[in-house]
N, C-alpha and C positions, 0 to 999 in steps of 0.2 A: 504493499500500500504505499509505502514512503517513496518508492520509486514512481509510482503513479501520480503522486502529489506533488512531485518536484517541479519547479518552476524555472523559466529561463527568460532573462532581459535580453531584448533585442534593441539595439540602438541603431539608428540610421541618420545619414546626413543629407540635407535637403539643400540643392542649390537653386536660388531664385533671384530675381532681380532686387537690387537694394532699395530700401526705404519705402516710400509710398508706392513703388512699382511693383512690390512683390506679389499683390494679388492679380497682377496682369500676366496670365500665362493659361495654357491650355493643357498641361500635363506633357505628355510624350509628344503630342500634335505640335507643341511650341518648336519643335526641330524642323518641321516642315514650314512654319511660320514664325521666323526669328524676330526677336526684338528689333534688331537693325531694318529690317523689312517694313515693320510697322511704322516706325519713327520716321523712316524715308517717305512713305506713303502719306502720313500726317504732315510732313513738311512740304511735300508736293501740293497737297490739297489745302494747305493752309488752315488746318484745323488744330494745331498745336494749342495747349492751354497758354494764356497770357501769364498766369500766376500759377505756381506749383503748390498745389494744396493736396487734401487727401484723397482727391479722385482725378488724377491725371488723364490726359487723353488717351494715352497708350493702355492704361487699366480699362478705360472705357471700351476700346475696340475688342479686346479680350473678353469683357463682360457681355458684350452683345453676342460674341460667338458662343460663349458658354449658356447663353439662354437658348440658342438654337440646339445645343447638345442636352439640354434638360428642359423641354417644352413644358412640363406640367407644373414644377414648383414656381414660386413667386419670386420677385426680384431678391428679397432678403435671403431667402434659402438658396438661391443660386449664388449668391455673393458668399454664404456660408460654405458651399462646396469649394469655392475657389480658395478659401482661407483655411479649410479643414486641416491640411497638411502643414499648416504654418504655424503650429503650436509654439508658444514661447517668443513669438515675434510681435512686436507693437505694430498691430494692424488696426486701422481704424474700422468703426462699425457705423457706416452711414445709415440713414433712413431710407425707407422705401421710395419717398418723394426725392431725396438726394440722388438715388440711382436712376430714377425716371429723368430726371433733368440731366444726368450723365449720358443717357441714351440720347435725349433729344438734342443735346448741345452741338453734336458734331454734324449732324445731317447724315445722309445717304452717300456723299462723296467718298470718304475713305474705305467704306466697305464696297462700294462699287469698283473703286481702283484695285482693292485687294483681291476681288473676284476675278477681274481681268488678268491680274498677274498670275494668279493660281490655276487660271483655266489653261488647259492645252492637252496634247496627246502625251501619254505616260509610258506606253510600252516600246520596248527595244525591238529593232527589226526581226530578231530572232525569236521573240515571244510568240508562242502558238496562238492561232486564231485571231490575230489582229490585221492579217494581210490577205490580200487574194491576188495571187500571182505579182506579187511585188507592189500592188498598190495597198495603201492603208485605207480600211473601209470605215466610214463615218455616215451618220444618218441624222436627218432632220426629223422632229416631231414635236407636237405640243401637248399641254397638259392643262386642263381646266379645272383642277380638283385643289388647288390651294386657296383656302378660303381666308376671309378676313372678317372682322366684327361687323355685324349689321348695324351701322350707324348712319346717321344723316350724312357726314363727310364721305363716307366711303360710299354710300349710294350716288352721291353727286358727282363723284370721281369714275368710280368704276362701274356702277350699276349692277343689275342682276342677269344672269343668262336666262333666256327664256327657253324652255324645252317644249317637247309636244303637248305636255300635260299642264303647263303652267311655268311660273317663275321659279327659279332655284331659291333655297331656303337661305343661303348666305351669298354676298358678293364673291366671287372668285376672279383671282388674277389668271390670265392666259399667259403661260410660261411656254416659250418657245426655245428649245435647246438644239445644238449640235453636239452629238456625242460620238466618241469613238467606240464602234460596237465591240470591239475585242475585250477592252477593259472597262467600259461603260463610264469613262472619263468624259468630263465635259470640255468640249473646246470654247464654248461660249454659250451664253444664254441671254434672253431679254424677256420683257414682260409687257403684256398690253392690257386693255381694258375691254369691257363687253362689246365695243364699238368696232374692235379689230376682228371681225368676223373671217377675213381671209387670211389663211395662215401662211400663204406665199408674201403677204405684206410684211408679217412679222419676221419669217426667215430671211427677208432682204437685208434685214440689218445685220445678219450674220454672214453675208456672202463674202466679206473681207476675210473670213477664216481658211476655208478650203484653197487649195492651190495645187500646182504640179505634183503627182505622186499619190494623190488622193482619189479614192473612188466613192462618189456620194450615192448613197442608196436612199430611194424616194418612194413614198406611197402614192396612191391615186390621187390624194388631196393636193399634191404638188405638180400635177400633169397641166402645165400651161406652157405654151410654147416661149413666151418672153421670159418666164423664170428657167426654163431649161437652157435657154440661149445664155442668160445671165451667168449660169454656173460655169457652162462652156466656156465663157469668157474670163473666168478666174484661172483656167489652165487645169482644173480637176476633170476627172471623168466622172460620169454618172450613169447609174442604171435605175430607170423609173418605172414602175408598174403602171401602164396608162389603163385609162377607161376602155371597155370593149367597144364603145362607140367611136374610138379615135381611129380615123382612115386616112392616115397622111398618104401623099402620092409616092407609089412604090415605082423605084428607078431601076431595080435589078434584084435577081436572086443570087443567093450564094450556096455553095456546095453543102453547107451544114443544115439547110432549111431555112435559115433566116434570109431577110431580105434588106436591101439597102432603100432609104426613104428620105423624105426632106419635111422638116418642119420649118416653114417659111424659107429662111437663109441658112438653117443649121442642118447639114448631112448628119443622119442618124442611122442606126441599124435597128430594125424591128424584128422581134421573136415572138410567134404566135405558138403556144405550147399548151399540151394537155398532160396533166400530171395525175397518177393513179397511185394511192398509197393502199398498201395491203396490210391488215393486222393479223394478229397471232389467232384470233377466233374465226378467220376468214371474211372479216368484215373488209369492204372495199369502198374507198371513198374518191371520187375523181373530181377534177376542176380544171378550169382553163384560164390561162393567163396571158396578158400580152404586155412585153417589155419593150421600153424604148431606151438605147443606149447610145453613147457616143463612142463606145469600143467598137470600131468598124471592121478590126482585123480579125476575121473568123478562123484564121490559124492560130494565132496566139490566144484568143478568147472564143473557143467553140460555144455554140449555142446551148447544147444541153448541158455543159459544164458552167456556164454564166448564170443558169437558172438557179442552181443549188444555193449560192451565197446569199441570194435575195432575202431569205428569211432572216439574215442577220440584222436586218434594219429593225427588229422587233427587240432587240436587246436594249434599245433605249426605253423600252416600256419598264424593263427592270431597274433602270435608273430612277425614273419617276416613281416606282413602287418604294424604292429605298428612301427616296427623298420624302415622299408624302405619307408613307405609313410606318416606316422604320424609323427614321430620323426624327419626323414631325409627330409621329404617332396619331395620325388622323386629326390631330387638334387643330383649332383655328389660330391664325396668328394672333400676336397680341395687339398689334398696332392698328387702329382704326382710321388713320390718315394716311395720306400718299407718302410724305417722306419716311414715316415710320414703317410703313408696310413695305416699301421698297428696300429700306435699309435691313429689315429683318429679312426678307427673301434673299438679299445678296450674302447675307451673313449664313443662311442656310445652304446656298450654293457654294460658298468658300469652304464651310466645314465639310461639306460632302466631297469635295474635291481633295480635301486634306485627307481624308479618310481612304479615299481611293488610291492616293499616293502611297500611304503606309501599307496597303493591300498589295498593290502592284510590286512595290521594293520588296515584300517578304516572298511572293510568288516566284520573283525572278531569281531568288537564292536557290531555287531548285529548278534546274534546267529541263524543259519539256512539260511543264507544269501549265495548264491552261487558266488564264485568270478568272474564267467562269466558275471555277471551283471554289473560289475565295468567299467567305461568308461575311456579308456586310453587317450583319448582326453581331457576330463575334468581335469585328473591329470595333464597333460602337461600344460594346460593352466594356472592352478593354480600354478602350480610351476614357470612358466615363470613371473607371476606377483609378487610372493614372493621374487623372485631373484631381479627383478629390484628395488622393495621397500626396499630390505635388511632386511626383517622379519622373524622372527622365526630361526635366526642363532643360538644364544645361548638363549634359553628361561629361563626365571627366575621363579622361585617358583616350584611348582608341574607340571610334564610333561603333556602336552595336548596331549592325546593319538591319537585321529584322526588327529588333527592339522587342519590346513586351507586346505591343500590338501585333506585330508580325508573327511571333511565336504563337500567340493566341489564334490567329488566322491559319496558320500551317498546321496547328493541332486539330483544328476542325474543318478540315478541307472536305468540300462536298464530293459526293461520287460523280464519276463522270456522267455527263448528260445522256439520257436514253431517248432514242427517238420514238415518240409515242403521240397518240392523239386521242381527242375524246369530243363529246358534244359540247357545245357552248351553253353554258348554264348561267342565269342571272336570277338570283331570287329577289325579284321586285315585280310587283303586279303591274306596273305600267312599262315594263321593259318591251322593247321591240324584239328582243330575242325569246320572249316567253314561249311562243307557239311555233318558233321556227325549227323545222326538221330537215336536216340535211344530209341525213343517213348514217351520221356518226354514232358509234357506240356510246353508250350512257356512262360507262366506266372507262377509266384510262386504259388504253390498249397500246401494246409495243408494235411498232412498225417493223414488218419483216422485209418488205421490198417497196421500192419507189421507181416507178417506170415513167420516163418523161418522153413524150413523142412530139416532134417539132412540125408543124403544119405550115408551108409557106403560103402566104396570101398571093392572089393573082396580081399580075402588073397592072398599073393604072394607064388607061388610055383617055388622053385629052382631059379634061377636068377631073378634079378629084372626085372620086365616087363618095356617095353619101351613104349613110347607114340605112340598110333596108334589112328588116328581119327576115330571116329564112323561111318561117312560118308565122301565121297570126298568133299573137299573144293569147293564151288560152284564158278564159274569163276567170277573175280572181274571186275566191269566196268573200261572201260578204264580212265586213269588221263587226266587232263585238256592238260598237255603237249603231251601226246600222241594223243590227239584230233587235237590239234594244229598242230603237225607234219604230221598227215594224211592229213589235209586240205592244208597245203603247199604243200606236195608232190604230191598230186592228180592233181595239175595245172601247167602250165609252170613256169619255175624259174621267180619270180618277186618279189618286194618288198610288204611287207604287213603291213597295219597300225593297230594299237591297236584297233581302233574303228571298223574296218571290221571285225577282229576275234571275238571281243564281240558280233558284231550282229549276227554272225554266231553260236556261242555257247549259246547265249541268257544269257550272263553274264553283269554285270555292267561294263562299259568302265574302271572305274578307278582301279577296282580289275584286269583287264587284263592287263592295262599299268603298274600297279606295279610288277606283275609277269614278264612280259616281260622285264622290267629293271633288276630284279634279275637275269633271265636266261642269259641276255646279259652279266652281270658282272661274271657270272660263265663260260660262254664260248658256250652255246648252240645256241645263236643267235648273229646277229652282227647288231649294229645299222647302219642304211644307211642313216638316215635323221631324221628330227623332227617327233617323233612318229612312225617312220617305222623301219622294221628290216627284216632281211633275215636269214633263216635256215643255220647253219653251217653244211654241209655234209661232211662226212670222205672223204679223197682221196680214189680214186678208186685203188684197189690192182692190181698190175701188176702181170700177169700170169708168173709163172716160167717155163712153158713148151715152147720150142721153135717151130717155125713153121717147118711143114713138108718140106722136101727137094723137090724140082720140080723134 
């Protein structure tokens, strides 16, 4: 029992900045965002404090970054995490109002500059999964789920997004990013309001980032002649999944089944292909796609081989998932005004990039390891622990390349990604994917084979051919609202309950009540009581012809 009750005293040395600058750190992540860089940015943006007090500007920058690392606690508790590892040091304890004023004092300029400095590709040329035939693959995409508080100032600036069933609950920032698909690192990002409906308009703000040696992967939302021509003007190559109605003039066929075409003055190559996936249970799913690319050399880039890396553009969705749900934990931003929201968003993007730096640095210490296997959650949890303990801020001696964060990432490497597919499910009564059936299995199924067949389109003669469907479109089944309208109008006018309509249509009552509530807010129905509604019929139009004279 005495051996079990023995105690050991462990002492450790903490190296931090001196004086009032001591709480300004991010733990081990400070090595990727050193004091000298922050001081230089503050000097360039002219936001250095005029008088040195208990809350200097450098500590304010690290404090805003720490707010992004801990989105739940308040200002005082986050400040407490920054000073938890500084026991014995004379550290000031400011009030929450003082910390709020510190956040507001500098404005968004320093964080905007730090975000631009930290952004950029991270992988080395030898890192697996970051290049396609010598070209670094990057992708554009947008995110509309970063929400800000629903205040009068935020609504006047950004507004609310209108969906099919009504307005969104919170104002949301439209974030457009350009990411490296292999590591999911950000090359740049910008934000817009609800008025920026066109994604290409936001993406144009980032067109200075790609250049020679880069392959830009695009979705159908970016299928515009002018935008594709602007990307080609940067010197970068691009592969864009085009809409099926796009029929540019075909000028020639190539041996691999692709063809040469023109988009205004831009020579491109077009690939029409059908892909068939076979699962382990015998399930089979087919689909067609049309690609437009500036890689016109069919010998160096065969058509069937060029189709395979196109799915890499979806890696940016994982970047938004890590930003919105892992780092921000699905919470609403703290700031309700424009400068504060922009500053908080830039802090989140900077913090995300710093974590990606630590992850890529750790993965590259093991040659042949794909960065996709690194866990963002493991890196974030290790970074939080290092910040609270104030470890790794200014390491002494030879640099520890992986670091504590890197070793946590290497210890929890994810297994190699398996090719699999399943039906798309969204648990929402008003989702457009609720009743969609594309033949995919409901459970996740491993893919055993992928067959790709290239079909060359015919040559264009004279004027560009217009889209003509091969056969008339089959009649579409009536929508749920049309069925409800038919039921209500077929009987004498009365009040209907959601449960009655759900039983007639054989749907779940909660789904019906949700849709009736949304339709009532839009104006198609009027609530007449608890759970009952009535159809809003348009007023009868009066005839303009007068009655015949007797």
